[in-house]
LUMFI-613664 format. One line per field, with one value per atom (N, C-alpha, C): atom name; x, z, y. Coordinates in nm, 2 decimals, decimal comma. Layout:
BEGIN
atomo: [CA ...]
X: [X ...]
Z: [Z ...]
Y: [Y ...]
This chain:
BEGIN
atomo: [N CA C N CA C N CA C N CA C N CA C N CA C N CA C N CA C N CA C N CA C N CA C N CA C N CA C N CA C N CA C N CA C N CA C N CA C N CA C N CA C N CA C N CA C N CA C N CA C N CA C N CA C N CA C N CA C N CA C N CA C N CA C N CA C N CA C N CA C N CA C N CA C N CA C N CA C N CA C N CA C N CA C N CA C N CA C N CA C N CA C N CA C N CA C N CA C N CA C N CA C N CA C N CA C N CA C N CA C N CA C N CA C N CA C N CA C N CA C N CA C N CA C N CA C N CA C N CA C N CA C N CA C N CA C N CA C N CA C N CA C N CA C N CA C N CA C N CA C N CA C N CA C N CA C N CA C N CA C N CA C N CA C N CA C N CA C N CA C N CA C N CA C N CA C N CA C N CA C N CA C N CA C N CA C N CA C N CA C N CA C N CA C N CA C N CA C N CA C N CA C N CA C N CA C N CA C N CA C N CA C N CA C N CA C N CA C N CA C N CA C N CA C N CA C N CA C N CA C N CA C N CA C N CA C N CA C N CA C N CA C N CA C N CA C N CA C N CA C N CA C N CA C N CA C N CA C N CA C N CA C N CA C N CA C N CA C N CA C N CA C N CA C N CA C N CA C N CA C N CA C N CA C N CA C N CA C N CA C N CA C N CA C N CA C N CA C N CA C N CA C N CA C N CA C N CA C N CA C N CA C N CA C N CA C N CA C N CA C N CA C N CA C N CA C N CA C N CA C N CA C N CA C N CA C N CA C N CA C N CA C N CA C N CA C N CA C N CA C N CA C N CA C N CA C N CA C N CA C N CA C N CA C N CA C N CA C N CA C N CA C N CA C N CA C N CA C N CA C N CA C N CA C N CA C N CA C N CA C N CA C N CA C N CA C N CA C N CA C N CA C N CA C N CA C N CA C N CA C N CA C N CA C N CA C N CA C N CA C N CA C N CA C N CA C N CA C N CA C N CA C N CA C N CA C N CA C N CA C N CA C N CA C N CA C N CA C N CA C N CA C N CA C N CA C N CA C N CA C N CA C N CA C N CA C N CA C N CA C N CA C N CA C N CA C N CA C N CA C N CA C N CA C N CA C N CA C N CA C N CA C N CA C N CA C N CA C N CA C N CA C N CA C N CA C N CA C N CA C N CA C N CA C N CA C N CA C N CA C N CA C N CA C N CA C N CA C N CA C N CA C N CA C N CA C N CA C N CA C N CA C N CA C N CA C N CA C N CA C N CA C N CA C N CA C N CA C N CA C N CA C N CA C N CA C N CA C N CA C N CA C N CA C N CA C N CA C]
X: [-2,34 -2,41 -2,56 -2,63 -2,77 -2,85 -2,96 -3,04 -3,13 -3,18 -3,27 -3,38 -3,44 -3,56 -3,52 -3,40 -3,35 -3,32 -3,26 -3,23 -3,37 -3,46 -3,59 -3,66 -3,65 -3,71 -3,64 -3,51 -3,44 -3,47 -3,49 -3,54 -3,67 -3,76 -3,90 -3,89 -3,80 -3,79 -3,73 -3,63 -3,56 -3,66 -3,74 -3,84 -3,95 -3,99 -4,08 -4,03 -3,90 -3,84 -3,83 -3,80 -3,79 -3,92 -4,03 -4,16 -4,19 -4,14 -4,16 -4,08 -3,95 -3,86 -3,90 -3,95 -4,00 -4,12 -4,21 -4,33 -4,29 -4,20 -4,15 -4,08 -4,01 -3,94 -4,04 -4,15 -4,25 -4,33 -4,36 -4,42 -4,33 -4,21 -4,11 -4,10 -4,10 -4,09 -4,22 -4,33 -4,46 -4,46 -4,41 -4,41 -4,30 -4,19 -4,08 -4,13 -4,21 -4,26 -4,34 -4,42 -4,50 -4,40 -4,30 -4,21 -4,12 -4,08 -4,01 -4,08 -4,21 -4,29 -4,29 -4,31 -4,31 -4,18 -4,07 -3,94 -3,92 -3,97 -3,94 -4,04 -4,16 -4,26 -4,22 -4,17 -4,14 -4,01 -3,93 -3,80 -3,82 -3,91 -3,93 -3,98 -4,07 -4,12 -4,01 -3,92 -3,81 -3,71 -3,69 -3,60 -3,65 -3,79 -3,85 -3,85 -3,88 -3,88 -3,74 -3,64 -3,51 -3,47 -3,51 -3,49 -3,56 -3,68 -3,75 -3,69 -3,65 -3,59 -3,46 -3,38 -3,26 -3,28 -3,38 -3,42 -3,47 -3,55 -3,60 -3,48 -3,39 -3,27 -3,19 -3,18 -3,11 -3,18 -3,31 -3,38 -3,39 -3,35 -3,36 -3,23 -3,12 -2,99 -2,97 -3,03 -3,02 -3,10 -3,21 -3,29 -3,31 -3,21 -3,21 -3,32 -3,37 -3,47 -3,41 -3,48 -3,42 -3,38 -3,45 -3,41 -3,28 -3,22 -3,10 -2,98 -3,01 -2,91 -2,82 -2,69 -2,59 -2,52 -2,52 -2,46 -2,35 -2,25 -2,16 -2,24 -2,20 -2,28 -2,23 -2,32 -2,29 -2,38 -2,50 -2,59 -2,65 -2,68 -2,73 -2,84 -2,94 -3,05 -3,03 -3,02 -3,00 -3,13 -3,19 -3,31 -3,26 -3,28 -3,23 -3,35 -3,35 -3,46 -3,42 -3,49 -3,47 -3,60 -3,61 -3,74 -3,80 -3,93 -4,00 -3,97 -3,95 -3,92 -3,78 -3,75 -3,61 -3,61 -3,52 -3,50 -3,49 -3,41 -3,38 -3,23 -3,16 -3,02 -2,95 -2,86 -2,78 -2,84 -2,97 -3,03 -3,03 -3,07 -3,08 -2,94 -2,85 -2,72 -2,64 -2,66 -2,58 -2,63 -2,75 -2,80 -2,74 -2,74 -2,68 -2,54 -2,46 -2,32 -2,30 -2,38 -2,36 -2,41 -2,51 -2,56 -2,45 -2,40 -2,29 -2,17 -2,13 -2,02 -2,05 -2,17 -2,20 -2,20 -2,25 -2,26 -2,12 -2,03 -1,89 -1,82 -1,85 -1,78 -1,83 -1,96 -2,01 -1,95 -1,94 -1,88 -1,74 -1,66 -1,52 -1,51 -1,61 -1,61 -1,67 -1,73 -1,79 -1,93 -1,99 -2,13 -2,23 -2,33 -2,44 -2,53 -2,57 -2,65 -2,78 -2,89 -3,02 -3,06 -3,14 -3,18 -3,33 -3,37 -3,51 -3,51 -3,58 -3,58 -3,71 -3,70 -3,81 -3,80 -3,88 -3,86 -3,83 -3,90 -3,89 -3,75 -3,68 -3,55 -3,44 -3,44 -3,34 -3,38 -3,52 -3,56 -3,51 -3,52 -3,47 -3,32 -3,25 -3,10 -3,06 -3,13 -3,10 -3,12 -3,22 -3,25 -3,15 -3,07 -2,97 -2,83 -2,82 -2,69 -2,67 -2,54 -2,51 -2,51 -2,58 -2,58 -2,65 -2,72 -2,79 -2,92 -2,94 -3,06 -3,16 -3,26 -3,36 -3,47 -3,49 -3,59 -3,72 -3,73 -3,85 -3,84 -3,95 -3,95 -4,08 -4,06 -4,18 -4,17 -4,28 -4,29 -4,40 -4,42 -4,53 -4,52 -4,41 -4,40 -4,50 -4,58 -4,67 -4,60 -4,66 -4,60 -4,60 -4,70 -4,70 -4,71 -4,59 -4,59 -4,67 -4,74 -4,82 -4,79 -4,86 -4,83 -4,86 -4,96 -4,99 -4,88 -4,80 -4,68 -4,56 -4,54 -4,42 -4,42 -4,54 -4,55 -4,50 -4,55 -4,50 -4,35 -4,28 -4,14 -4,07 -4,13 -4,07 -4,09 -4,21 -4,24 -4,16 -4,13 -4,05 -3,91 -3,85 -3,72 -3,71 -3,81 -3,82 -3,82 -3,90 -3,91 -3,78 -3,72 -3,59 -3,48 -3,48 -3,39 -3,42 -3,55 -3,59 -3,56 -3,58 -3,55 -3,40 -3,32 -3,17 -3,14 -3,23 -3,20 -3,09 -3,10 -3,00 -2,96 -2,84 -2,78 -2,78 -2,82 -2,82 -2,91 -2,98 -3,06 -3,02 -2,98 -2,94 -3,03 -3,04 -3,12 -3,03 -3,03 -2,95 -3,05 -3,04 -3,13 -3,06 -3,12 -3,07 -3,12 -3,03 -3,06 -3,08 -3,19 -3,22 -3,17 -3,07 -3,02 -3,08 -3,08 -3,14 -3,18 -3,23 -3,27 -3,15 -3,03 -2,91 -2,82 -2,84 -2,75 -2,83 -2,79 -2,85 -2,73 -2,73 -2,62 -2,67 -2,61 -2,65 -2,60 -2,68 -2,64 -2,69 -2,63 -2,67 -2,71 -2,83 -2,88 -2,89 -2,83 -2,84 -2,98 -3,07 -3,20 -3,21 -3,14 -3,14 -3,00 -2,94 -3,00 -3,01 -3,11 -3,13 -3,02 -2,93 -2,82 -2,81 -2,91 -2,92 -2,82 -2,78 -2,69 -2,76 -2,69 -2,74 -2,79 -2,91 -2,97 -2,97 -2,96 -2,97 -3,11 -3,13 -3,26 -3,30 -3,42 -3,47 -3,50 -3,51 -3,54 -3,68 -3,78 -3,91 -3,92 -3,85 -3,84 -3,76 -3,65 -3,56 -3,64 -3,73 -3,80 -3,94 -3,97 -4,11 -4,12 -4,25 -4,29 -4,36 -4,32 -4,37 -4,48 -4,59 -4,69 -4,74 -4,78 -4,79 -4,66 -4,56 -4,42 -4,32 -4,20 -4,09 -4,07 -4,08 -4,06 -4,16 -4,29 -4,39 -4,37 -4,34 -4,31 -4,19 -4,09 -3,97 -4,01 -4,09 -4,14 -4,21 -4,30 -4,38 -4,29 -4,20 -4,12 -4,01 -3,96 -3,86 -3,91 -4,03 -4,09 -4,13 -4,18 -4,23 -4,11 -4,00 -3,88 -3,83 -3,82 -3,77 -3,86 -3,99 -4,08 -4,06 -4,04 -4,02 -3,89 -3,79 -3,66 -3,68 -3,75 -3,78 -3,87 -3,96 -4,05 -3,97 -3,88 -3,80 -3,71 -3,65 -3,57 -3,64 -3,77 -3,85 -3,88 -3,92 -3,95 -3,83 -3,71 -3,59 -3,56 -3,58 -3,56 -3,65 -3,78 -3,88 -3,85 -3,81 -3,78 -3,65 -3,55 -3,43 -3,46 -3,54 -3,58 -3,64 -3,74 -3,80 -3,70 -3,61 -3,52 -3,42 -3,37 -3,27 -3,34 -3,47 -3,54 -3,56 -3,60 -3,62 -3,49 -3,38 -3,25 -3,22 -3,23 -3,20 -3,28 -3,41 -3,50 -3,47 -3,43 -3,39 -3,27 -3,17 -3,05 -3,09 -3,18 -3,22 -3,29 -3,37 -3,44 -3,35 -3,25 -3,15 -3,07 -3,03 -2,95 -3,03 -3,16 -3,25 -3,26 -3,27 -3,28 -3,15 -3,04 -2,91 -2,90 -2,94 -2,93 -3,02 -3,14 -3,24 -3,18 -3,12 -3,06 -2,95 -2,86 -2,75 -2,81 -2,91 -2,97 -3,04 -3,10 -3,17 -3,06 -2,95 -2,84 -2,78 -2,77 -2,72 -2,82 -2,95 -3,06 -3,05 -3,04 -3,03 -2,91 -2,79 -2,67 -2,69 -2,75 -2,76 -2,86 -2,97 -3,07 -3,01 -2,92 -2,86 -2,76 -2,69 -2,60 -2,67 -2,79 -2,87 -2,92 -2,97 -3,01 -2,90 -2,78 -2,67 -2,63 -2,64 -2,61 -2,70 -2,83 -2,93 -2,91 -2,88 -2,85 -2,73 -2,63 -2,51 -2,55 -2,63 -2,67 -2,75 -2,84 -2,92 -2,84 -2,74 -2,65 -2,57 -2,52 -2,43 -2,51 -2,63 -2,72 -2,74 -2,77 -2,80 -2,67 -2,56 -2,43 -2,41 -2,44 -2,42 -2,51 -2,63 -2,72 -2,69 -2,60 -2,56 -2,47]
Z: [6,86 6,80 6,80 6,69 6,68 6,79 6,84 6,93 6,87 6,95 6,90 6,82 6,87 6,79 6,66 6,65 6,52 6,42 6,47 6,39 6,34 6,43 6,39 6,29 6,30 6,19 6,06 6,06 5,94 5,87 5,96 5,90 5,83 5,90 5,84 5,71 5,70 5,58 5,47 5,50 5,40 5,34 5,43 5,39 5,30 5,34 5,26 5,12 5,11 4,98 4,90 4,97 4,90 4,84 4,90 4,85 4,72 4,72 4,60 4,49 4,51 4,40 4,35 4,44 4,39 4,30 4,34 4,26 4,12 4,12 3,99 3,91 3,97 3,90 3,83 3,90 3,84 3,73 3,74 3,64 3,51 3,53 3,42 3,35 3,43 3,37 3,28 3,33 3,26 3,13 3,13 3,01 2,92 2,97 2,89 2,80 2,85 2,77 2,65 2,67 2,55 2,46 2,51 2,43 2,35 2,40 2,33 2,20 2,22 2,10 2,00 2,05 1,96 1,88 1,94 1,88 1,77 1,79 1,70 1,58 1,60 1,49 1,37 1,38 1,26 1,19 1,26 1,20 1,06 1,06 0,94 0,82 0,86 0,76 0,71 0,81 0,77 0,68 0,70 0,62 0,48 0,47 0,34 0,26 0,33 0,27 0,22 0,30 0,26 0,13 0,12 0,01 -0,12 -0,10 -0,21 -0,26 -0,16 -0,19 -0,27 -0,23 -0,30 -0,45 -0,48 -0,62 -0,69 -0,63 -0,69 -0,72 -0,63 -0,66 -0,78 -0,79 -0,90 -1,04 -1,03 -1,16 -1,19 -1,09 -1,11 -1,09 -1,13 -1,11 -1,18 -1,30 -1,38 -1,33 -1,25 -1,20 -1,05 -0,97 -0,83 -0,76 -0,65 -0,57 -0,50 -0,48 -0,41 -0,27 -0,20 -0,06 -0,05 -0,17 -0,17 -0,20 -0,23 -0,27 -0,15 -0,18 -0,08 -0,11 0,00 -0,01 0,09 0,07 0,18 0,30 0,42 0,54 0,60 0,59 0,65 0,77 0,76 0,87 0,89 1,02 1,05 1,16 1,14 1,23 1,31 1,44 1,53 1,61 1,59 1,67 1,78 1,90 2,02 2,10 2,12 2,19 2,33 2,43 2,57 2,63 2,76 2,83 2,88 2,92 2,98 3,13 3,19 3,34 3,37 3,50 3,54 3,60 3,68 3,75 3,65 3,55 3,45 3,44 3,55 3,54 3,46 3,37 3,29 3,15 3,14 3,01 2,95 3,03 2,98 2,97 3,07 3,08 2,95 2,91 2,79 2,66 2,65 2,54 2,55 2,67 2,69 2,64 2,68 2,65 2,50 2,43 2,28 2,21 2,26 2,20 2,22 2,34 2,36 2,27 2,26 2,17 2,03 1,97 1,84 1,82 1,91 1,91 1,91 1,99 2,00 1,86 1,81 1,68 1,57 1,57 1,47 1,48 1,61 1,63 1,59 1,61 1,57 1,41 1,35 1,20 1,13 1,21 1,15 1,10 1,15 1,11 1,20 1,15 1,23 1,27 1,40 1,45 1,50 1,47 1,52 1,60 1,70 1,78 1,79 1,77 1,79 1,90 2,01 2,12 2,13 2,16 2,19 2,33 2,42 2,56 2,64 2,76 2,84 2,90 2,93 2,99 2,90 2,77 2,68 2,64 2,65 2,62 2,72 2,85 2,96 2,94 2,91 2,89 2,78 2,66 2,54 2,57 2,64 2,66 2,75 2,82 2,91 2,85 2,72 2,65 2,60 2,61 2,57 2,41 2,36 2,21 2,14 2,20 2,13 2,07 1,94 1,87 1,87 1,96 1,97 1,87 1,77 1,67 1,70 1,80 1,83 1,96 2,03 2,16 2,16 2,18 2,18 2,31 2,39 2,52 2,51 2,63 2,64 2,53 2,53 2,43 2,46 2,37 2,39 2,40 2,48 2,49 2,36 2,27 2,14 2,04 1,99 1,90 1,77 1,73 1,60 1,51 1,39 1,29 1,34 1,43 1,48 1,56 1,62 1,70 1,61 1,52 1,44 1,32 1,25 1,13 1,15 1,25 1,26 1,27 1,34 1,35 1,22 1,15 1,02 0,91 0,91 0,80 0,82 0,95 0,98 0,93 0,95 0,91 0,75 0,69 0,54 0,48 0,54 0,49 0,50 0,61 0,63 0,54 0,52 0,42 0,28 0,25 0,11 0,08 0,18 0,16 0,17 0,20 0,21 0,33 0,43 0,56 0,64 0,62 0,68 0,56 0,58 0,48 0,52 0,65 0,70 0,83 0,85 0,96 1,03 1,16 1,23 1,35 1,39 1,51 1,61 1,73 1,84 1,93 1,95 2,03 2,09 2,18 2,24 2,18 2,12 2,05 2,15 2,13 2,22 2,17 2,23 2,19 2,27 2,40 2,49 2,62 2,72 2,85 2,92 2,90 2,97 2,89 2,76 2,66 2,58 2,60 2,52 2,49 2,37 2,33 2,26 2,28 2,22 2,07 1,98 1,84 1,77 1,66 1,57 1,44 1,39 1,26 1,17 1,05 0,94 0,87 0,90 0,84 0,70 0,69 0,56 0,54 0,42 0,30 0,32 0,25 0,27 0,21 0,29 0,24 0,31 0,27 0,33 0,28 0,36 0,32 0,21 0,12 0,02 0,07 0,05 0,09 -0,02 0,02 -0,07 -0,13 -0,26 -0,32 -0,36 -0,31 -0,35 -0,49 -0,54 -0,69 -0,72 -0,62 -0,65 -0,68 -0,60 -0,62 -0,74 -0,76 -0,87 -1,00 -1,01 -1,14 -1,14 -1,04 -1,03 -1,13 -1,17 -1,25 -1,16 -1,18 -1,09 -1,16 -1,09 -1,14 -1,03 -1,06 -1,20 -1,26 -1,18 -1,23 -1,12 -1,16 -1,06 -0,98 -1,05 -0,99 -0,88 -0,90 -0,80 -0,69 -0,72 -0,61 -0,53 -0,59 -0,52 -0,42 -0,47 -0,38 -0,26 -0,28 -0,17 -0,08 -0,14 -0,06 0,02 -0,04 0,03 0,16 0,14 0,25 0,36 0,32 0,41 0,49 0,42 0,49 0,59 0,55 0,65 0,77 0,75 0,86 0,95 0,89 0,96 1,04 0,99 1,06 1,19 1,17 1,29 1,39 1,34 1,43 1,50 1,43 1,49 1,59 1,57 1,67 1,80 1,78 1,90 1,97 1,90 1,97 2,05 1,98 2,05 2,18 2,16 2,28 2,39 2,36 2,47 2,54 2,46 2,52 2,60 2,56 2,63 2,76 2,76 2,88 2,98 2,94 3,04 3,09 3,01 3,05 3,15 3,12 3,21 3,34 3,34 3,46 3,54 3,48 3,55 3,63 3,56 3,62 3,73 3,70 3,81 3,93 3,91 4,03 4,10 4,03 4,09 4,18 4,12 4,20 4,33 4,31 4,42 4,53 4,48 4,58 4,65 4,58 4,64 4,74 4,71 4,80 4,92 4,90 5,02 5,11 5,05 5,14 5,22 5,15 5,22 5,33 5,30 5,40 5,52 5,49 5,60 5,69 5,63 5,70 5,79 5,74 5,82 5,93 5,90 6,01 6,12 6,07 6,17 6,26 6,20 6,28 6,38 6,33 6,42 6,53 6,50 6,60 6,70 6,66 6,76 6,85 6,79 6,87 6,97 6,92 7,01 7,12 7,09 7,19 7,29 7,24 7,33 7,42 7,37 7,45 7,56 7,52 7,61 7,73 7,69 7,79 7,88 7,82 7,90 8,00 7,95 8,04 8,15 8,12 8,23 8,33 8,28 8,37 8,46 8,40 8,48 8,59 8,55 8,65 8,76 8,73 8,83 8,92 8,86 8,94 9,03 8,97 9,05 9,17 9,14 9,25 9,36 9,32 9,42 9,50 9,44 9,52 9,61 9,57 9,66 9,78 9,77 9,88 9,98 9,95 10,05 10,16]
Y: [-6,52 -6,64 -6,61 -6,64 -6,61 -6,69 -6,63 -6,70 -6,81 -6,89 -7,00 -6,95 -6,84 -6,78 -6,73 -6,67 -6,62 -6,73 -6,84 -6,95 -7,02 -7,02 -7,08 -7,00 -6,87 -6,78 -6,80 -6,81 -6,84 -6,97 -7,07 -7,20 -7,19 -7,12 -7,10 -7,02 -6,92 -6,84 -6,92 -7,00 -7,09 -7,19 -7,25 -7,35 -7,29 -7,17 -7,10 -7,07 -7,02 -7,00 -7,13 -7,24 -7,37 -7,41 -7,38 -7,41 -7,33 -7,20 -7,12 -7,17 -7,19 -7,24 -7,37 -7,46 -7,59 -7,58 -7,49 -7,46 -7,41 -7,31 -7,26 -7,36 -7,45 -7,56 -7,65 -7,68 -7,77 -7,70 -7,57 -7,49 -7,48 -7,46 -7,45 -7,58 -7,69 -7,83 -7,85 -7,81 -7,83 -7,75 -7,63 -7,54 -7,59 -7,65 -7,70 -7,81 -7,90 -8,01 -7,96 -7,86 -7,80 -7,73 -7,66 -7,58 -7,68 -7,79 -7,89 -7,94 -7,96 -8,00 -7,89 -7,77 -7,65 -7,63 -7,67 -7,65 -7,75 -7,88 -7,99 -7,98 -7,94 -7,94 -7,86 -7,73 -7,65 -7,69 -7,77 -7,81 -7,88 -7,97 -8,05 -7,96 -7,86 -7,77 -7,68 -7,63 -7,55 -7,62 -7,74 -7,82 -7,84 -7,87 -7,88 -7,75 -7,64 -7,51 -7,48 -7,51 -7,48 -7,56 -7,68 -7,77 -7,71 -7,67 -7,61 -7,48 -7,40 -7,27 -7,29 -7,39 -7,42 -7,45 -7,53 -7,56 -7,43 -7,35 -7,23 -7,13 -7,12 -7,04 -7,09 -7,22 -7,27 -7,23 -7,22 -7,19 -7,04 -6,96 -6,82 -6,75 -6,81 -6,75 -6,62 -6,61 -6,49 -6,37 -6,40 -6,30 -6,32 -6,29 -6,31 -6,23 -6,29 -6,22 -6,10 -5,99 -5,87 -5,91 -6,00 -6,03 -6,11 -6,16 -6,22 -6,13 -6,00 -5,90 -5,87 -5,90 -5,87 -5,73 -5,65 -5,52 -5,50 -5,41 -5,38 -5,34 -5,40 -5,37 -5,24 -5,14 -5,01 -4,98 -5,05 -5,04 -5,18 -5,21 -5,35 -5,34 -5,42 -5,43 -5,56 -5,55 -5,67 -5,69 -5,81 -5,85 -5,94 -5,90 -5,98 -6,03 -6,16 -6,23 -6,27 -6,22 -6,26 -6,31 -6,31 -6,34 -6,22 -6,23 -6,12 -6,12 -6,23 -6,24 -6,28 -6,28 -6,31 -6,45 -6,48 -6,61 -6,73 -6,71 -6,81 -6,84 -6,83 -6,85 -6,75 -6,79 -6,70 -6,68 -6,71 -6,70 -6,56 -6,46 -6,33 -6,27 -6,30 -6,24 -6,28 -6,41 -6,45 -6,37 -6,34 -6,26 -6,12 -6,06 -5,93 -5,92 -6,03 -6,03 -6,04 -6,12 -6,13 -6,01 -5,95 -5,82 -5,71 -5,70 -5,60 -5,63 -5,75 -5,79 -5,75 -5,77 -5,73 -5,58 -5,51 -5,36 -5,30 -5,36 -5,31 -5,34 -5,46 -5,50 -5,40 -5,37 -5,28 -5,14 -5,09 -4,96 -4,96 -5,06 -5,07 -5,07 -5,13 -5,14 -5,02 -4,93 -4,82 -4,85 -4,95 -4,99 -4,94 -4,87 -4,82 -4,93 -4,94 -5,05 -5,00 -5,08 -5,06 -5,19 -5,17 -5,28 -5,30 -5,42 -5,45 -5,56 -5,53 -5,63 -5,70 -5,83 -5,92 -5,97 -5,93 -5,97 -5,85 -5,84 -5,73 -5,71 -5,81 -5,80 -5,74 -5,78 -5,72 -5,58 -5,56 -5,42 -5,33 -5,36 -5,28 -5,26 -5,37 -5,36 -5,27 -5,28 -5,20 -5,05 -5,02 -4,87 -4,81 -4,89 -4,83 -4,82 -4,88 -4,88 -4,74 -4,69 -4,56 -4,55 -4,45 -4,43 -4,54 -4,63 -4,74 -4,69 -4,72 -4,68 -4,80 -4,79 -4,89 -4,86 -4,95 -4,93 -4,99 -5,08 -5,15 -5,23 -5,23 -5,31 -5,39 -5,52 -5,61 -5,69 -5,68 -5,75 -5,85 -5,92 -6,02 -6,12 -6,20 -6,30 -6,42 -6,46 -6,56 -6,70 -6,79 -6,92 -6,99 -6,97 -7,02 -6,91 -6,86 -6,74 -6,77 -6,67 -6,68 -6,57 -6,57 -6,47 -6,33 -6,31 -6,18 -6,12 -6,20 -6,15 -6,13 -6,23 -6,23 -6,13 -6,12 -6,04 -5,90 -5,82 -5,68 -5,67 -5,76 -5,76 -5,79 -5,89 -5,93 -5,83 -5,77 -5,67 -5,55 -5,51 -5,39 -5,42 -5,54 -5,58 -5,58 -5,64 -5,64 -5,50 -5,42 -5,28 -5,20 -5,22 -5,15 -5,20 -5,33 -5,39 -5,35 -5,35 -5,32 -5,17 -5,08 -4,94 -4,91 -5,01 -4,99 -4,91 -4,90 -4,84 -4,92 -5,05 -5,15 -5,24 -5,29 -5,38 -5,53 -5,55 -5,69 -5,69 -5,80 -5,82 -5,95 -5,94 -6,06 -6,08 -6,21 -6,24 -6,31 -6,25 -6,32 -6,39 -6,52 -6,60 -6,71 -6,79 -6,90 -7,03 -7,10 -7,23 -7,34 -7,41 -7,52 -7,65 -7,71 -7,84 -7,96 -7,94 -8,04 -7,97 -8,04 -7,98 -7,92 -7,98 -7,92 -7,85 -7,84 -7,77 -7,67 -7,54 -7,43 -7,34 -7,28 -7,19 -7,07 -6,95 -6,83 -6,83 -6,81 -6,81 -6,68 -6,65 -6,54 -6,59 -6,56 -6,61 -6,49 -6,50 -6,40 -6,42 -6,32 -6,33 -6,27 -6,15 -6,08 -6,03 -6,03 -6,09 -6,24 -6,30 -6,44 -6,52 -6,57 -6,65 -6,78 -6,87 -7,00 -7,10 -7,19 -7,30 -7,39 -7,44 -7,52 -7,65 -7,68 -7,81 -7,91 -8,04 -8,15 -8,16 -8,15 -8,15 -8,29 -8,34 -8,47 -8,48 -8,60 -8,62 -8,57 -8,58 -8,53 -8,38 -8,31 -8,16 -8,13 -8,20 -8,18 -8,19 -8,28 -8,31 -8,24 -8,17 -8,11 -7,99 -7,97 -7,86 -7,76 -7,63 -7,53 -7,44 -7,42 -7,33 -7,24 -7,11 -7,06 -7,02 -6,98 -6,95 -6,97 -6,99 -7,00 -6,87 -6,76 -6,63 -6,61 -6,64 -6,62 -6,71 -6,84 -6,93 -6,89 -6,84 -6,79 -6,68 -6,59 -6,48 -6,53 -6,63 -6,68 -6,77 -6,85 -6,94 -6,86 -6,76 -6,68 -6,61 -6,55 -6,48 -6,58 -6,69 -6,79 -6,85 -6,88 -6,94 -6,84 -6,71 -6,61 -6,60 -6,61 -6,61 -6,73 -6,85 -6,97 -6,97 -6,91 -6,90 -6,81 -6,70 -6,62 -6,69 -6,76 -6,84 -6,95 -7,01 -7,12 -7,06 -6,94 -6,88 -6,85 -6,80 -6,77 -6,90 -7,01 -7,13 -7,19 -7,18 -7,22 -7,14 -7,01 -6,92 -6,95 -6,97 -7,00 -7,13 -7,24 -7,37 -7,35 -7,28 -7,26 -7,18 -7,08 -7,01 -7,10 -7,18 -7,27 -7,38 -7,43 -7,53 -7,47 -7,35 -7,28 -7,24 -7,20 -7,16 -7,29 -7,40 -7,52 -7,57 -7,56 -7,60 -7,50 -7,37 -7,27 -7,29 -7,32 -7,34 -7,47 -7,57 -7,70 -7,67 -7,60 -7,57 -7,49 -7,39 -7,31 -7,39 -7,49 -7,57 -7,66 -7,72 -7,81 -7,73 -7,60 -7,52 -7,48 -7,46 -7,42 -7,54 -7,66 -7,78 -7,80 -7,78 -7,80 -7,69 -7,57 -7,46 -7,49 -7,54 -7,57 -7,68 -7,78 -7,89 -7,83 -7,75 -7,69 -7,60 -7,53 -7,44 -7,53 -7,64 -7,73 -7,79 -7,83 -7,88 -7,78 -7,65 -7,54 -7,52 -7,53 -7,50 -7,61 -7,74 -7,85 -7,84 -7,80 -7,79 -7,67 -7,56 -7,45 -7,48 -7,56 -7,60 -7,69 -7,78 -7,88 -7,81 -7,71 -7,63 -7,55 -7,50 -7,43 -7,52 -7,64 -7,74 -7,78 -7,80 -7,84 -7,73 -7,60 -7,49 -7,48 -7,50 -7,50 -7,61 -7,73 -7,84 -7,81 -7,75 -7,72 -7,62 -7,52 -7,42 -7,48 -7,57 -7,64 -7,72 -7,79 -7,88 -7,79 -7,68 -7,59 -7,53 -7,49 -7,44 -7,54 -7,66 -7,77 -7,80 -7,79 -7,82 -7,70 -7,58 -7,47 -7,47 -7,53 -7,54 -7,64 -7,74 -7,84 -7,79]
């Protein structure tokens, strides 16, 4: 049985850990509030751009944009988004599982896979995979991703797709639904095959200048960029949400453990006092 001093040290250690996890929980909660706003803001723009793109595609059926060209998939680029740090529950592990599943599926289908990683954790994971071809590694994800961070990744994907080095570009990320619900999804970035959106009468009857083709070029690139941006925002919000929940669970567990250890300490101390009283009583009886 541990001594009173050992139990006391364990109580101090658990309480110290609880302070750390509580602080991390509060930081994650603060960051989550900002990330939630960042997730919701681009959704309206993405929906509007999707609606506009649908109309432009209708007007250019005879001359489709190169980024819409579908080819038999012989090579694929997978962009996987994780976090830079750990202690976020199953957030990174879920990305690893989905990435592994896609790589195994490509291998079984005879498709050559390339990987671009966003986030230090998936970068470390990808470099350890056997025969994995890592085409790019991007760390230090900003809390508010901007064009300076997104453009190099996007332009590299566009170049490889345009040069027919790859026939498809997919993004694996964690979609943020709510504080308690997040799910790993895969988004087909290229070829641009968006779901048909309902076009409002204003856009349906609009006249486009300088030309539909030029607008299609601009809108297509912009929508692809918005989709990657949206995936990053979803991933960041999901990371903070899962870290907040993980740290809350760790804090609660530390509190329970501290209570159990305190009870064990009190019981051991009581037993020690009882033993000492028994020895004193026994000694007094022996002296009579």
